[in-house]
VEXDREN-2710 file (C-alpha; in Angstrom, 1 decimal):
% VEXDREN-2710
k/r/px/py/pz
1/MET/-16.1/147.2/-56.4
2/ASN/-17.3/150.2/-54.2
3/TYR/-15.2/150.7/-51.1
4/LYS/-13.8/153.4/-49.1
5/VAL/-10.4/153.7/-47.1
6/ILE/-10.4/156.8/-44.9
7/GLN/-7.6/158.0/-42.5
8/PHE/-8.2/161.2/-40.4
9/TRP/-11.4/162.0/-42.1
10/LYS/-9.8/162.1/-45.6
11/GLU/-9.6/159.4/-48.3
12/LEU/-6.3/157.6/-48.0
13/ASP/-4.0/158.1/-50.9
14/LYS/-4.0/154.7/-52.9
15/SER/-0.2/154.7/-52.9
16/LYS/-0.5/153.9/-49.1
17/TYR/-2.4/150.6/-49.7
18/THR/-2.8/147.7/-52.2
19/PHE/-6.2/146.2/-53.0
20/ASN/-6.2/143.3/-55.4
21/GLU/-9.8/143.1/-56.8
22/THR/-9.2/139.7/-58.1
23/THR/-8.1/138.0/-54.9
24/LYS/-10.0/140.6/-52.8
25/THR/-6.9/141.3/-50.5
26/PHE/-6.4/144.6/-48.8
27/SER/-3.0/145.4/-47.3
28/SER/-1.7/148.7/-45.7
29/GLU/1.1/149.4/-43.2
30/ASP/-0.9/152.6/-41.9
31/ASN/-2.8/152.8/-38.7
32/ASN/-6.1/154.6/-37.9
33/LEU/-7.9/153.5/-40.9
34/VAL/-11.7/153.3/-41.4
35/LEU/-12.4/150.8/-44.1
36/ASP/-15.8/150.5/-45.6
37/PHE/-16.2/147.2/-47.6
38/SER/-19.8/146.8/-46.4
39/ASP/-21.1/145.2/-49.8
40/ILE/-18.3/142.9/-50.4
41/ASP/-17.7/139.3/-49.0
42/TRP/-14.7/137.0/-48.9
43/LEU/-12.0/139.7/-48.2
44/THR/-8.7/139.4/-46.6
45/PHE/-7.3/142.4/-44.6
46/LYS/-3.7/142.9/-43.2
47/THR/-3.5/146.3/-41.3
48/GLY/-1.9/148.1/-38.6
49/SER/-3.7/149.2/-35.4
50/ASP/-6.6/151.3/-34.4
51/CYS/-8.6/150.5/-37.6
52/THR/-12.5/150.2/-38.0
53/PHE/-13.7/147.6/-40.4
54/LYS/-17.3/147.4/-42.0
55/THR/-17.4/144.4/-44.2
56/GLY/-19.6/141.6/-45.6
57/SER/-19.3/137.9/-44.5
58/ASP/-16.4/135.4/-44.7
59/CYS/-13.7/137.8/-44.4
60/LYS/-10.1/137.2/-42.9
61/PHE/-8.6/139.9/-40.6
62/LYS/-4.8/140.1/-39.6
63/THR/-4.5/143.4/-37.6
64/GLY/-2.9/145.2/-34.8
65/SER/-4.4/146.3/-31.5
66/TYR/-7.5/148.5/-30.8
67/CYS/-9.5/147.6/-33.8
68/ILE/-13.3/147.4/-34.2
69/PHE/-15.0/144.8/-36.7
70/ASP/-18.6/145.3/-38.0
71/THR/-18.7/142.3/-40.0
72/GLY/-21.1/139.4/-41.2
73/SER/-20.9/135.8/-40.3
74/TYR/-18.2/133.3/-40.6
75/SER/-15.3/135.7/-40.6
76/LYS/-11.8/134.8/-39.3
77/ILE/-10.1/137.3/-36.9
78/ASN/-6.6/137.6/-35.5
79/THR/-5.7/140.7/-33.7
80/GLY/-3.7/142.3/-31.0
81/LYS/-5.2/143.5/-27.8
82/GLU/-8.4/145.5/-27.1
83/CYS/-10.4/144.9/-30.3
84/VAL/-14.1/144.0/-30.6
85/VAL/-16.3/142.6/-33.1
86/VAL/-19.9/143.9/-33.8
87/ARG/-22.0/141.2/-35.3
88/ARG/-24.9/142.9/-37.2
89/ASP/-26.7/139.7/-38.4
90/VAL/-27.3/138.6/-34.7
91/TYR/-26.8/142.0/-32.9
92/GLU/-23.9/140.6/-30.9
93/VAL/-20.6/142.2/-29.5
94/ILE/-17.7/140.0/-28.9
95/GLU/-14.6/141.2/-26.9
96/LEU/-11.5/139.6/-28.5
97/GLU/-8.7/138.0/-26.7
98/GLU/-5.2/139.3/-27.4
99/TRP/-3.6/137.1/-30.2
100/LYS/-6.3/134.4/-30.3
101/GLU/-7.8/133.8/-33.6
102/ILE/-11.5/133.1/-33.9
103/LYS/-13.9/132.3/-36.5
104/LEU/-17.4/133.7/-36.4
105/ASN/-20.4/131.4/-36.5
106/TRP/-22.6/131.2/-39.6
107/TYR/-25.2/133.6/-40.3
108/ASN/-27.9/134.1/-37.6
109/LYS/-26.1/132.0/-35.1
110/LYS/-24.4/133.8/-32.2
111/GLY/-20.9/133.1/-31.1
112/PHE/-17.5/132.0/-32.3
113/SER/-15.0/129.3/-31.9
114/TYR/-11.2/129.5/-31.6
115/THR/-9.5/128.3/-34.6
116/LYS/-6.3/127.3/-32.9
117/GLU/-4.8/127.4/-29.5
118/THR/-1.2/128.7/-29.6
119/ASN/1.6/129.2/-27.4
120/THR/3.3/131.5/-29.7
121/LYS/2.7/135.1/-30.7
122/THR/3.3/136.6/-34.0
123/ILE/5.2/139.9/-34.2
124/ILE/5.5/142.0/-37.4
125/ILE/8.8/143.7/-38.1
126/ASP/9.3/145.4/-41.5
127/TRP/6.0/143.7/-42.6
128/LYS/7.6/140.3/-42.0
129/GLU/5.8/138.0/-39.7
130/ILE/7.9/136.2/-37.1
131/LYS/6.5/133.7/-34.8
132/ILE/7.9/133.7/-31.1
133/SER/6.9/132.0/-27.8
134/ASN/4.7/133.7/-25.4
135/GLU/7.5/133.8/-23.0
136/SER/10.1/135.3/-25.4
137/TYR/7.3/137.9/-26.4
138/GLU/6.9/139.0/-22.7
139/GLU/10.7/139.2/-22.3
140/LEU/11.0/141.2/-25.5
141/LYS/8.2/143.6/-24.3
142/LYS/10.0/144.2/-21.1
143/SER/13.1/145.0/-22.7
144/LEU/11.7/147.6/-24.9
145/ILE/9.8/149.5/-22.1
END
C-alpha cells in the first residue's frame, strides 16, 4: 500500500505511529500530521489534533480538533472543534459540529447524516477514551482554564 505520513514537512518516523495493513487501521498520538492515503478505501484513523487527511471512501475518523478531511463518500467522522470536510466527489465543504459524529452520503450525493445524538463527550487521557456528560465536560474545562 502506498501512503505518506508527514509532520512539519518531513516524513514521520514509523516508530511514532502504527498502521496495520490487514485491518487498514492507523493510530498515532502525534498532532500536526498530514496523512495521504488517497488511493486507499475502508481505513480507520485515530489521531491527535491539527491533522489533514486525504483518503479514499468508506473511512472512519476519530480525531482531535482543527482537522481537515479530503475524503470520498460514505465516511464516518467524529472530531473535536473547528474541523472541516472537503468532499471531492460532489465538490462540497462541510463544517463539522464539535463532538457530533456524522456519516457522509454515498458517492455523488451531497450531504451527511448524524450517526447518533449524544449528551456525552469522549475525552482521551493517556489514549484511553472516557465518556463524560456535557455538563461534566464543561465543568472540567472551566477548572483547567
